MARKOL-408151 format. One line per 4 residues: number of its first residue (from 1); their letters; for each residue x, y, z of N, C-alpha, C, O. Coordinates in pm, whole numbers, plus 32768, in hexadecimal, padded with zeros to 4 digits. Layout:
residues N
NUM	A	X,Y,Z,X,Y,Z,X,Y,Z,X,Y,Z ~ ...;
//
This chain:
residues 68
1	XXXX	E6C5,DAA9,8818,E6CC,DA1B,8837,E6C7,D9CD,87B3,E671,D9E5,875F ~ E724,D971,87A3,E728,D920,8729,E6C0,D8B1,872F,E686,D896,8798 ~ E6A8,D872,86BD,E649,D803,86B7,E676,D790,8711,E624,D751,8754 ~ E6F9,D774,8712,E72D,D709,8768,E719,D729,87FC,E6F3,D6D2,884A;
5	XXXX	E731,D7A5,8821,E71C,D7CD,88AD,E688,D7C2,88D3,E667,D797,8941 ~ E633,D7EA,8878,E5A3,D7E1,8892,E577,D74F,889E,E526,D72D,88F4 ~ E5AC,D6F9,8848,E58D,D66A,8851,E5BB,D633,88D7,E571,D5EA,8918 ~ E634,D655,8900,E666,D627,8982,E610,D659,89F4,E5FB,D612,8A57;
9	XXXX	E5DD,D6D2,89E8,E584,D709,8A4E,E503,D6B7,8A57,E4D3,D699,8AC4 ~ E4CC,D694,89E4,E454,D63F,89E3,E472,D5B9,8A27,E423,D58A,8A79 ~ E4E3,D57C,8A04,E508,D4FA,8A3F,E51C,D506,8AD6,E4F3,D4AD,8B22 ~ E55B,D573,8B01,E571,D588,8B90,E4EC,D595,8BDB,E4DA,D55B,8C46;
13	XXXX	E491,D5E0,8BA2,E40D,D5F0,8BE0,E3C2,D56C,8BE4,E37B,D550,8C45 ~ E3D1,D51B,8B7C,E390,D497,8B7A,E3C8,D43D,8BE8,E37D,D3F6,8C2C ~ E44D,D440,8BFC,E48B,D3F0,8C67,E459,D41B,8CF0,E446,D3C8,8D49 ~ E444,D49C,8D03,E410,D4CE,8D83,E381,D49D,8D9A,E35B,D47E,8E0A;
17	XXXX	E332,D496,8D2E,E2AA,D460,8D3A,E2AF,D3CD,8D63,E25C,D39F,8DB1 ~ E311,D384,8D2D,E31F,D2F7,8D50,E33B,D2E7,8DE5,E304,D28E,8E25 ~ E390,D33C,8E1C,E3AB,D338,8EAC,E32C,D357,8EFB,E312,D318,8F62 ~ E2DF,D3B7,8ECB,E261,D3D9,8F0F,E1FF,D364,8F09,E1B3,D34E,8F68;
21	XXXX	E1FF,D31B,8E9B,E1A5,D2A8,8E8D,E1BF,D23F,8EF8,E162,D203,8F2D ~ E23E,D22A,8F17,E25E,D1C7,8F7E,E21E,D1EC,9003,E1E5,D198,9048 ~ E227,D26C,9026,E1EC,D29B,90A4,E154,D290,909F,E115,D266,9101 ~ E119,D2B5,902F,E087,D2AE,9022,E056,D21E,902A,DFEC,D203,9064;
25	XXXX	E0A0,D1C2,8FF0,E07B,D134,8FF7,E07E,D102,9087,E024,D0BA,90B2 ~ E0E4,D12A,90D2,E0ED,D100,915E,E077,D134,91AE,E048,D0F2,920B ~ E047,D1AA,918A,DFD5,D1E5,91CF,DF4F,D1B3,9199,DEE4,D1D9,91CA ~ DF55,D15D,9133,DEDD,D128,90F2,DE83,D196,90BB,DE09,D18C,90BE;
29	XXXX	DEC3,D1FF,9089,DE7B,D271,904D,DE6E,D257,8FB6,DEAA,D29C,8F65 ~ DE1F,D1F2,8F94,DE19,D1C1,8F0B,DDE8,D226,8EA4,DE1F,D229,8E36 ~ DD84,D279,8EC2,DD5F,D2DF,8E5E,DDD4,D33E,8E3E,DDE6,D367,8DCB ~ DE22,D35E,8EA3,DE96,D3B5,8E8D,DF03,D36C,8E40,DF4C,D3A9,8DF1;
33	XXXX	DF0F,D2EA,8E56,DF70,D299,8E0B,DF4E,D29E,8D76,DFA7,D2AE,8D22 ~ DECE,D291,8D56,DEA4,D294,8CCA,DEC4,D31D,8C8C,DEFD,D324,8C1F ~ DEA1,D387,8CD1,DEBA,D40D,8C9C,DF4E,D42A,8C88,DF77,D45E,8C21 ~ DF9E,D407,8CEC,E02F,D41E,8CE1,E06D,D3C5,8C76,E0CC,D3ED,8C34;
37	XXXX	E038,D34C,8C65,E06A,D2F2,8BFD,E052,D32E,8B73,E0A9,D329,8B1C ~ DFDC,D365,8B60,DFBD,D3A5,8AE0,E01C,D41A,8AC7,E04C,D42B,8A57 ~ E036,D468,8B2C,E091,D4DA,8B1F,E11F,D4A9,8AFF,E163,D4E4,8AAB ~ E14A,D43F,8B41,E1CE,D406,8B29,E1DC,D3DB,8A97,E241,D3F9,8A56;
41	XXXX	E17A,D394,8A64,E17F,D365,89D9,E181,D3DB,8979,E1CD,D3DB,8918 ~ E130,D43E,8993,E12D,D4B6,893E,E1B6,D4FA,893B,E1E7,D51E,88CF ~ E1F3,D50C,89AE,E277,D54C,89B4,E2E1,D4F9,896B,E334,D530,8923 ~ E2DE,D477,897F,E340,D420,893D,E32F,D424,88A5,E392,D42D,885C;
45	XXXX	E2B3,D41E,8875,E29B,D422,87E5,E2C4,D4A9,87A9,E300,D4AD,873E ~ E2A5,D514,87ED,E2CD,D598,87BC,E365,D5A6,87BD,E39E,D5E4,8764 ~ E3A6,D56C,8822,E438,D56C,8825,E472,D521,87AF,E4D4,D54D,8773 ~ E437,D4AF,878E,E466,D461,871C,E455,D4AE,869A,E4AE,D4AE,8644;
49	XXXX	E3E4,D4F1,868B,E3CE,D541,8613,E437,D5AF,8607,E471,D5C3,859C ~ E44F,D5F5,8675,E4B5,D660,8674,E53E,D626,8654,E58C,D664,860B ~ E55B,D5B1,8689,E5DE,D573,8677,E5FC,D55A,85E3,E66F,D566,85B7 ~ E593,D538,8596,E5A8,D51E,8508,E58B,D599,84B1,E584,D58F,8436;
53	XXXX	E579,D60B,84F1,E56B,D688,84A8,E4DF,D6AE,847F,E4CD,D706,842B ~ E47B,D66E,84BA,E3EF,D690,849C,E3BB,D6E9,850C,E3C5,D6C7,8582 ~ E383,D75A,84E5,E34C,D7B7,8547,E2D2,D778,8587,E270,D75A,8543 ~ E2D6,D765,860A,E266,D727,8652,E1EE,D784,8650,E1FC,D7FC,8665;
57	XXXX	E177,D74D,8635,E0FF,D7A0,8633,E0DB,D7D4,86BE,E10D,D7A1,8723 ~ E086,D837,86C2,E05E,D874,8741,DFE6,D82F,877F,DFB7,D859,87EA ~ DFB3,D7C6,873F,DF43,D77D,8778,DF76,D6FB,87B7,DFEA,D6D7,87A5 ~ DF20,D6B6,87FF,DF49,D641,884D,DF62,D5C4,87F9,DFC7,D580,880F;
61	XXXX	DF0C,D5A5,879B,DF17,D527,8750,DF73,D539,86D9,DF4E,D579,8676 ~ DFEB,D501,86E3,E04A,D50D,8675,E047,D492,861A,E09B,D485,85C1 ~ DFE8,D439,862E,DFDB,D3BF,85E0,DFD8,D3D8,8549,E021,D395,8500 ~ DF86,D436,8518,DF83,D44E,8488,E00B,D478,844F,E02C,D455,83DE;
65	XXXX	E059,D4C2,849B,E0DF,D4EC,846F,E139,D471,8466,E189,D465,8409 ~ E12E,D416,84C6,E181,D39E,84C7,E161,D343,8451,E1BB,D306,8417 ~ E0E2,D33A,842C,E0BE,D2E0,83BE,E0EB,D317,8337,E0FE,D2CB,82D8 ~ E0FD,D39A,832D,E12E,D3D6,82B0,E1BE,D3AC,829E,E1FD,D3D3,823B;
//
């Protein structure tokens, strides 16, 4: 799998989380909305890193990588 394909995979997974968020909001499952939102942001950020050729770290918080 190329870096571009992996980035697209991250973006695709993030879009699926967004669809799930809509359903969770309708059900007023707010703790789940928060958790899925965090996952969505993590996937999107890792996808962006892959897109520009940076190997995404294996931990959740990619903030330090972004600030570099």
